[in-house]
N, C-alpha and C positions, 0 to 999 in steps of 0.2 A: 504493500500500500504506500503510495506516495504521500509523504507528510507535507501538509500545506500550511498549517497554522501553529505547529508545535514549537517553532522557534520564537514565537511571540513571548513577551514578558507578562506575568511570571510563567516560565516554561513548564513547571510542574502542572499548573492549572490548565494551561492551553493544551498540553499533551493529553491529559485525561479527557478534556472536552473533545478533542479530535477522535479519541478512542470511542467515546460515547456516541459520536455522530455515525459510527459504523454499525450501531446496534439499533434495529427497528424497534420502536416503542410507542406505537399509537395507543391512545387511551383504550382501556379494557383489553388490551393485548400486550401486556408487559412481560410475558414469559421470558423473552430473550434478555431484556435488561435486568430482570430479577436474577437470572442465572449469571449474568455478567458481574453484578455487584457481589453476589455470593462467591463466585470464583475469585474475585479480587480479594475478598476477605480471607479466603482460604490460602491464597498465594502469599499473603503478607502475615499470616499467623494471627489474625485478629478474631476475637470472640464475635460470634454473629448468630442471629436467629431469624426465622421467618414465621409469620403467623399464617393462618389458614386463608387469608385474603390476599396475601402477597406482600404485605408490608415487611420491611427488612430493618433490623437494627444491628449496627456494627459498633463495637466498643473498643476504645483505646485507653489504656491506663494513663495516669498522670505522669508528667515529666518529673524527674528527680527534684525534690524540694517543693513540689506543688500538690502533694497528696491531700492536703487539708483544704484545698479550694473547693468551692461548690461545683457540683457536676453540671456540665452544660450539654444540652441536646442541640445538635445542628440538624436542621430539618429541611428536606426538599421533597418534591414528588418525582416519580420515575417516568411518568407518561408525558407525551408531547402532543400538541395539536398538529394534525396532518392536513395542511391546506396547500393547494397548488393551483396554478392557473390552468384553465381548461385545456389549453393546447399541449400541456406537458404530460409526458408519459412517465409517471413515477408511482411505484407501489410502496406505500408506507409500511406494508406488512413484511416486505422482503428487501427493499432497496435501501442502501445507506444514504445518509445526507452528505452531500459533498460541499464542504465549506469553501469559501474563497475570500480573499482579501480585496476590499475595494476602498482604497484610501485609508481613512481612519476607522473603517468598519469591517467586521466579518459578516458575510452574508451567505445564503445558499442561492441557487439559481431557480427562480420561479416556484420555489417551495418554501415552507416554513423552515427555519434554521434549527429550532429546538433549543435555543439558548434559554428559553423558558421551559423547563427549569434545569437544562443540561449544564449550564455554567455553574449553577449551585451544586449540582452533583459532583462536578469536577473539583470544586473548592473543598467539598467534604473529603473526597479521595486524597486531595493534596494534604489536608490536615492529618488524615489517618496515616499517611506514609512519610511525612516529614519528621525526621528524628531530631531536628534542631529547634523545633518550636518549644516554647515554654507555656504550659497549660495544665490545668487540673484534669480530672477524669472527664472523658468525652464520650458521648453516645451520638452516633449518626443515624438519624431516622429517615428512611426512604419510604414514602407512601405511594399507593397506586391510585390510578383513576381520579386524579384531582380535577382534571379538565372537564370531564363529562358527568361527574356524579359525586365527587368527594368520597368515593366508596371506601377507600383505605382509611381515611380519617373517621368516617362514620362508624366503621367497624373495629377501630383500634381498641384493644383491651385497656382497661384502666391500670394495668400493671405491666404493660409492655416495655416501658422505659421508666427510669427512676430519677432523672435529672431535675434540678430545681429551677434552672433557667433554660428557656428555649429561644434559639436564634433561628428564625425562618429566613432562608436564603432565596426567596422567591419574589423579591421586589425588583423593579426595573428602572429606578431613577437614582443614579449615584448622587450623593449629596443630600439625599432625603432619607430620614429614618422614620419608619412607619410604626405607629403604636396603636393602631386600630384599623378595622376594615368593615366594609358593608356586609350585611347578610343578603341572601338571595333566595329566589324561588323561580321555578319555571312554570309557565301556564301554557297548556297544550289544548288546541282546539281541533276538532275533527268534523268534517262535513262529508256526507255521502256523495259520491259522484253520480249525479243524475244526468244521463246523456240521451241524445237522440240522433237520428241519422242526419249527417251534414246536409244542409239545404242546397238546392240547385240555384244556379245563377249567382253564386258567391265566389269571391276570389280569395285564395289562401295567402296569408302573409305571416312572416316571422318577425317578431320584435325582440331585440336583445339589448341589455344594458351591461356594460363591462368596463374594465379599466379603473374601477373605483379603488380607493385606498383600503377600505375595510378597517380592520383593527380590533382591538379588545373591547368588548361591549361594556366593560367597566372603566378601564383606564382612558379610553379614547372617546367615550360617549359624548363628551362635552366639546369636542374639537370641531364641530360643524361639518362632519363628513356625511356624505350622502349614503342612504340605504338603498341598494339597488331594487329591492322589492317595492319600496315606497315610490321610487321614481317610475318604475314600470306601471304600477297600479294607478298612479296619478294619470297617466295617459290612457290606460285601458278604461278607467272609469269615465273619462271624458268621451272616449270613442264609443263606449256603449250608450251613453246618454244621447249623443248626437247622431250616431250612425248605425246603432243597433248591431254592433259587431257580435260575432259568436266566438266563443273560446273553445279550443280543442285541447290545449296543453298550457299549463302554467307552472312555473317553478322558479326558485331562487334561494340564495343563501345556502348554508351548509351546517355550521356548528352553532349550538345554542349560545356560546359565549363569544361569538364573532359577529361584527357588523357585516351584513350581506354585501358582498362585492359584485356579484353577478346575478342576473335574473333574465328570464326569457319567457315568451309566450308564443303559441301558434294560434292565430285567429283567422276568421273569415269575415269579409265585408261584401255587401252587395256590389255587383259589378258597376252599377251606376254611381256608387259613392267612392270607388277606389281612388280616383284622382284627388277628390276632396280630402280623403283621409290622409293620403300621402302629403298633401300640402300642409295639413294641420300638424302632422308629425314633424315636418321640417321646421315649422314655427316653434313647436314644443321643444325640439332638440336645441334650437338656438337659445330659447329662453332659459331652459333648465341648465344648460352648460354655462351660460352666463351667470346664473345664480350661484353656481358652485365653482366659478372660475378660480377662486383662491384656494379652496380646500380640496377640490377635485380637478386639477388641471388635465388629467388623462382620461376623464370620463368619455365614454363612447356610447352613443345610442344609434342603433342600426335597424333598418327595416328592409326586408327583402322577401322574395317569393319563397314558398316552401311547397312540399307535397300536399295533395288534397287529403284532408283527414276523413276517416270514415264516420266518426262520431264527434259531436260538439256538446257542450254543456247546454242544458235547458236554460231558457230565459230566467226561470225562477232561481236556479242555482247561480247563474252568472250575476244576477242582481244582488243576491245575498252575499256572495263571496266578495265582489268588488266593493260593496258598501262597507263590509266588515274590515277588509284590509285597508281601505282608504281611511276609515275612521279610527282604526287601531292606533293608539298613541305609540310614539317611538321617540326616544331621546331623553334629555334631562327634563324631569318633572318638578324638581325642587332643589335649590341650592341651600347649603348649610349656613345657619346663623351662628352655630357654635364654633365652627372652623371656617371663617370667611374664605371664599375662593374655592371651596370644596363642594362637589356634588353630593347632595344628600339622598335623592331618590331619582331613579331612572328606569326606563324599560327599553328593551331591544326586540324588534320584530326580526327574529333570527332566520327563519327559513319557512318556505312553502314547498311541500313535496307532495306528489300525487302518484297513485297507482290506479289500477282498474276500478277499485272500490272506494277509495277514500282520498280526500285532500287533508293533509296534516299540516297545521300551522304551529310552529314552535316560537314561543316568546320567552324572554327572561327578564325578571325584575330584581332590582337591587335597592337597598336603602340602609342608611346608618341606623334608622329607627325601625323596630319591628312593626309599629303601627303604620309607618309609611310604606313598608314592604307589602303589608296586607292590603292597604288601600289601593295601591297601583295594580296589584295582582287582581283585585276584585273589579277594578275599572276595566282591565283588559278582558276579564271573564264576561262582564256585562255586555261589552261590544259583540262578542261572539255568540252569546246567548240570544241576543237580538236577531242574529243571523240564523238561528236554529241549529247551531253547532253543539256537539257534545264537548264539554270543557272539563279539564281536570288539572289539578296543581300537583307538582312534586312535593316531597317532604320539605324541601328547602334546607337552608343551613343558617346558623346564627351568625350575627356579627361579632366583632371583638371590640368591646368598649375600652377606650383609652384609659390608662392608669397614669395620672400625672405624677405619682410618687414612685414610679418604677425605678428600682435600683439599676437594672441593666440599661435602661434608657439614659440615666445620668452617666454611667460608665462609658457608654458608646458616644455620647455627646462630647465628653471630655477627651476621649481617644481621637475623635475626628478633629477637634480643635488643635490638639497637640500635633497631629500629623500634617494637617493641611492649612493651619493658621487661619481658619475661617469657621463660622458657625454652620452646622448643618440645619436643614429644614426639618422640623419634627411635626409630623402630621398623620392623619388617618388616610387610608386609601379606599377609593370607591370600588375597587376590584374585591373579589372574595378571596380570602386566604383561609387556610385550614386552621388557623390559630383559634378561631371561635369554637370550633369543635374540640380542640385540645383542651381549652379552658373548661369546657363542660365536664370533662373526665379527669382533668388534673387541675383543680381550682387553685392550687398553690402556685402554679407556674408564673414566673415573671418573664415576659416575652418582648421581643423586638424583631423587626424585619428590615433587612437592607440588602442591596445588591448593586451590580453595575448597571449601566444605562443600556436598555433594550428598547428599540423603537419598532413599531409595526408588529408586535407579538400577535400570534394567531392569524397572520396573513403572510403571503409570499414575499412581502416587503420587510419581513422581520430582519433586523440587523443589530449586531452587538458592538458597542463602542470599545475599541481596543484599549485605549488609555484608561478607561474607567475600571477595567478588570484588574489592573494593577492596584488601583486605589481601593477597590473592593477587597482584594486580598490583604493589602496592608492593614486596612481597618479591622478585618476579621482577626488577623494575627495579634494586633495590638489589644483588642478587646479580650481575647482569650487569655493573654498574659496578665490582664488586670482584673480578672474575676476574683472577688474577695474570698 
């Protein structure tokens, strides 16, 4: 295997990250990465165990003279989001991620990089193998299925680890220390596919939205990025109201925790309205691209002919579906007054998928407040109930309430000032972390989360800033040395 990034500093961290890139690890299919970390522990003679759900714990004894320090848990998740551009042939179950250096960034090509949370795993492995570090007893916790269900954290036993302090390495903004996170829940709506024979005298067309930035539905929800499903439905709703289009196929988005980057529909329009519809589409294309010219410079809306479908949605289903999707809220719903500048409540219209029987709409809601989370989830439910959909909510996960008196936060703040001669930003994160679930089972835990800078997580634009990995590592080393 040709080494591409292992020479970057710190070499131990980058080397392990490049190794991790070779191991397929999509959510709910972490068998290979579990075997990889267990093999790593065996190779280095480290105590390790695995639970029935795939969570792994690897332990390292304290450095000489540090045995009386509090035990620290370093925590990451093993799975990654597998997102790629449509034209790319990549199998996340078998193919490695191929990193590349692009200026000050490490990226993959047209796929997610897996720095979320691969760089955190690499840092854990570096700590476990570096004999020159000074630290107390350490436990490294690797959980499974964080991205699609928090399955590992939900099912973690209350006696799986024994540390007093937990450092989560799953954050994506160097210079910022996270001391709280939002809770979340998914709301799923299902509509029966009611179809009929495609009408005569209609012309088939395909409409596609692509080139959007996408991103994390928590971290990036406030950045004014377009949602491909909302853009597509905005035009379809207008076209149905004015031209009576018929829909044969509709779909968009992929993952519950990613902003939809692409969407498409196959429609039919009466032959006499075709030219008018094309003209309206061109006007819409100009207007919407202008609206998003700052946040979505690569947005592309295309209309072209397609094959004649055998079946189309009934008018009743079309009306119900388009009204619901158009009315469904998406984006920031409330900003925080406790932590100015932070999103408090949001919702993401994540995906629309269909088969022969059902149209499944997936949405996800987040809030720092349990009441806010429940409110926005109920609002989304109400929209789809009006459309006659069957609606259900997932169990959700709790938030992590900030502790202003946290000992580990003060230690980390002091370490950051010492190393970099500036104050870090201390705040809560709108994304979901596993910390809230850990706190339910280990209420004594003192926790903090930090990491290097990652942009575009959960999208093929994901990139990891090279310089900040060194700062991330230096901070972690300094904090571990100063645990009381």
